[in-house]
C-alpha positions, 0 to 999 in steps of 0.5 A, spaced: 316 874 293 323 876 296 320 877 303 315 874 307 311 881 308 309 881 301 303 878 298 298 880 292 290 880 294 284 879 291 284 885 287 291 884 284 294 889 288 301 888 292 300 888 299 306 890 304 306 888 311 298 886 310 296 893 308 294 894 300 299 899 297 295 902 292 290 904 298 296 907 301 299 911 295 292 914 295 292 916 303 299 918 303 301 920 296 307 918 292 313 918 293 312 915 299 317 911 304 313 905 307 316 901 313 314 895 316 315 896 324 314 889 326 319 886 321 324 891 324 322 888 331 323 882 328 330 883 326 332 886 332 330 880 336 333 875 331 340 878 332 339 879 340 337 872 341 342 869 336 348 874 339 346 872 347 346 864 345 353 865 341 357 869 345 353 870 352 354 875 357 353 882 355 354 881 347 349 884 343 348 888 336 348 895 335 344 898 330 348 902 325 344 909 324 347 911 318 343 906 314 336 909 317 336 915 321 329 918 324 327 919 331 322 913 331 327 908 329 331 910 335 325 909 340 324 902 336 331 901 338 330 903 345 324 899 346 328 893 343 334 894 347 339 895 342 345 899 342 346 904 337 352 906 333 352 914 330 357 917 325 355 924 326 353 929 332 347 930 327 345 922 328 347 923 336 342 929 336 336 925 333 337 919 338 338 924 344 331 927 341 328 920 341 330 919 348 335 914 347 341 913 352 347 916 350 351 911 354 348 906 349 351 909 343 358 908 339 361 914 335 364 912 329 367 916 323 374 917 320 374 924 321 371 927 328 372 934 329 373 937 335 366 939 336 364 932 334 368 930 340 366 935 345 359 934 343 358 927 344 362 927 351 358 932 353 352 928 352 355 922 355 357 918 349 358 911 351 364 909 346 368 912 341 371 908 335 377 911 335 380 911 327 387 914 328 392 918 332 390 925 331 383 923 333 386 919 339 390 925 342 383 929 341 379 925 345 384 925 350 385 932 350 377 933 350 377 928 356 382 931 360 378 938 360 372 934 363 376 930 368 374 923 365 377 918 362 373 916 356 372 909 353 374 908 346 375 902 341 380 902 336 378 901 329 383 896 325 383 894 318 384 887 318 386 886 311 380 882 308 377 883 301 370 880 302 369 881 294 363 886 295 362 892 291 368 897 291 365 903 294 362 899 300 369 894 302 372 897 308 376 892 310 382 892 306 389 895 308 388 901 303 382 904 306 381 911 309 378 907 315 382 905 321 389 902 322 392 896 319 394 890 322 399 887 317 403 894 317 404 895 324 400 901 325 395 898 329 400 895 334 403 902 334 396 906 335 394 901 341 401 902 345 399 909 344 392 909 346 394 905 352 399 911 354 394 916 354 392 918 361 384 920 360 383 914 355 380 908 357 382 903 351 377 897 352 378 893 346 378 893 338 373 894 332 373 892 325 368 892 319 370 889 312 364 891 308 357 891 306 352 886 302 356 880 304 352 873 303 358 869 305 359 867 313 367 866 312 369 873 311 366 874 318 370 868 321 376 870 318 376 877 320 374 874 327 380 870 327 385 876 325 382 880 330 383 875 335 390 873 333 391 881 334 388 881 341 393 875 343 399 878 340 397 885 344 396 881 351 403 878 349 407 884 348 403 890 351 400 886 357 393 889 355 387 884 354 381 887 350 375 886 353 371 888 347 371 886 340 366 889 335 366 885 329 362 891 325 356 889 320 355 887 313 351 881 312 347 882 306 339 882 304 336 879 298 334 885 293 332 880 287 330 873 287 337 872 284 340 874 291 341 868 297 337 868 303 341 869 309 340 865 316 342 871 320 342 866 327 345 861 323 351 865 321 352 868 328 352 861 331 358 859 326 361 865 328 360 864 335 363 857 335 369 860 331 370 865 336 370 860 342 375 855 339 380 861 337 380 864 344 381 857 347 387 856 342 390 863 343 389 863 351 385 869 351 378 870 355 373 871 350 371 878 349 364 881 349 362 881 342 359 887 339 356 887 331 353 893 327 347 891 323 344 896 319 341 894 312 339 887 315 335 890 320 331 895 316 332 893 308 327 889 307 322 893 312 322 898 307 318 900 300 318 906 296 311 907 292 312 911 286 306 914 280 308 913 273 308 919 269 310 917 262 312 912 257 317 913 252 319 908 247 325 908 242 325 903 237 332 899 237 334 902 243 330 902 250 323 903 253 323 908 259 318 909 264 318 915 268 316 916 276 315 921 280 321 920 284 328 918 283 335 919 285 333 924 291 329 919 294 333 913 292 341 915 290 343 908 290 343 906 283 347 912 281 352 911 286 353 903 286 348 901 280 344 897 285 339 892 283 332 892 285 325 888 284 320 893 281 313 891 281 306 894 278 303 895 285 296 896 282 297 890 277 301 886 281 298 879 279 299 880 271 305 878 267 311 882 267 313 882 260 315 889 258 322 890 259 324 898 260 328 902 264 325 906 270 327 913 270 327 918 275 324 926 274 331 929 275 335 933 270 340 928 270 341 922 265 344 918 271 337 919 275 335 911 274 331 907 279 333 901 275 335 898 268 332 891 264 326 892 269 320 887 267 314 890 269 307 889 266 306 894 260 305 901 264 300 906 263 300 913 266 298 913 274 300 906 275 303 905 282 310 902 282 313 899 288 320 898 289 322 893 294 327 893 299 328 900 300 329 901 308 336 902 308 340 908 305 334 911 301 331 915 306 338 916 310 342 918 303 336 922 300 337 929 298 333 935 295 337 935 289 333 939 283 329 942 289 325 936 290 321 935 297 323 929 301 317 924 301 314 922 308 316 916 312 309 912 314 310 906 318 306 900 318 304 897 325 299 891 325 293 894 323 295 901 323 299 906 319 302 913 322 307 918 319 314 918 322 316 923 318 312 928 314 312 930 307 317 936 306 314 942 303 316 948 299 317 952 305 322 947 308 326 948 302 328 955 304 327 955 311 335 955 312 335 961 307 336 968 309 
């Protein structure tokens, strides 16, 4: 199994976080998102302890809300002493409704509207991650109206290609995010920020991409950013107090993916940061990181019920389930590969090659191709593993399909964190 919270019990059923998934499917229906609360807390603690050891002081992780956003997650993050980043007023609103303190939130995004900025300031947002000149001026203007100096970090692009999927690669010069260092735009944006009377520039941010398994790209990004901090100190007399290195450490979706020791990676990055700061003659800034996927991905699983099986001789076999791209759009977007298990016959040989298809009227509505299962029959329960990140968060009502519930698994107990949508919910906003 690709994660230590998976097993097969005496009945031959797949278990997740100690719970029989077939029984959970019967209790809550399908499709259903399952989340292992203890696994989420474990990952938070790994990041916190590793970052404290590597960077000291008030350095620490910020949970990336875009990976998974609902109230209970923010309650867990608050309880675990995590910060958060948000990319919309909706994410911030959800966090506030859960009692998460806005002062510990960092507001991202490449196009924050005037409403977004005003809403976040009125809520008491801790930091904006400022993306561009227009946004910088808007933040200064809104802060002036409130008589405050708003703390910001500037988002920069270090010009790194970590060789991940093009749609989740964000560190190159040609990116919609941030100001590029090598073009001189980052230095110009820094100079402008320092001149704004109602903005308090605290440091810099970068994010090079997602689903990265090597440590070297993060060390390279840290090196480029620290060299920039040293250059800014020399040219402008400003020394950054905060450096946010973003997120992006990968998780194994299949047995072919490597397993990352997150604490070991952070230790290596910490050693590199410490050595560079000494070499460059700068103080070590507070270091922040933004794990999202690596906190929640393998804490999640989605269960489906098999409907039909269609065999096309000479072509392929299709197995259809009662969910699909509305609850998991990642295959349609990125051709993301998952591990799929027949939960009610998990001990049987997986020797039936098929394409797992969703229920939508869309040829691209697939969960996966070249999937090996034990030959399925109608009523089987399929478990798609490692769906905690970017599944519920990216879900939709395409084809007017109701979103599944989110069920938390906490030791011996289970509870609903997000209820299953109803038909009434689908038309609730319609006049």
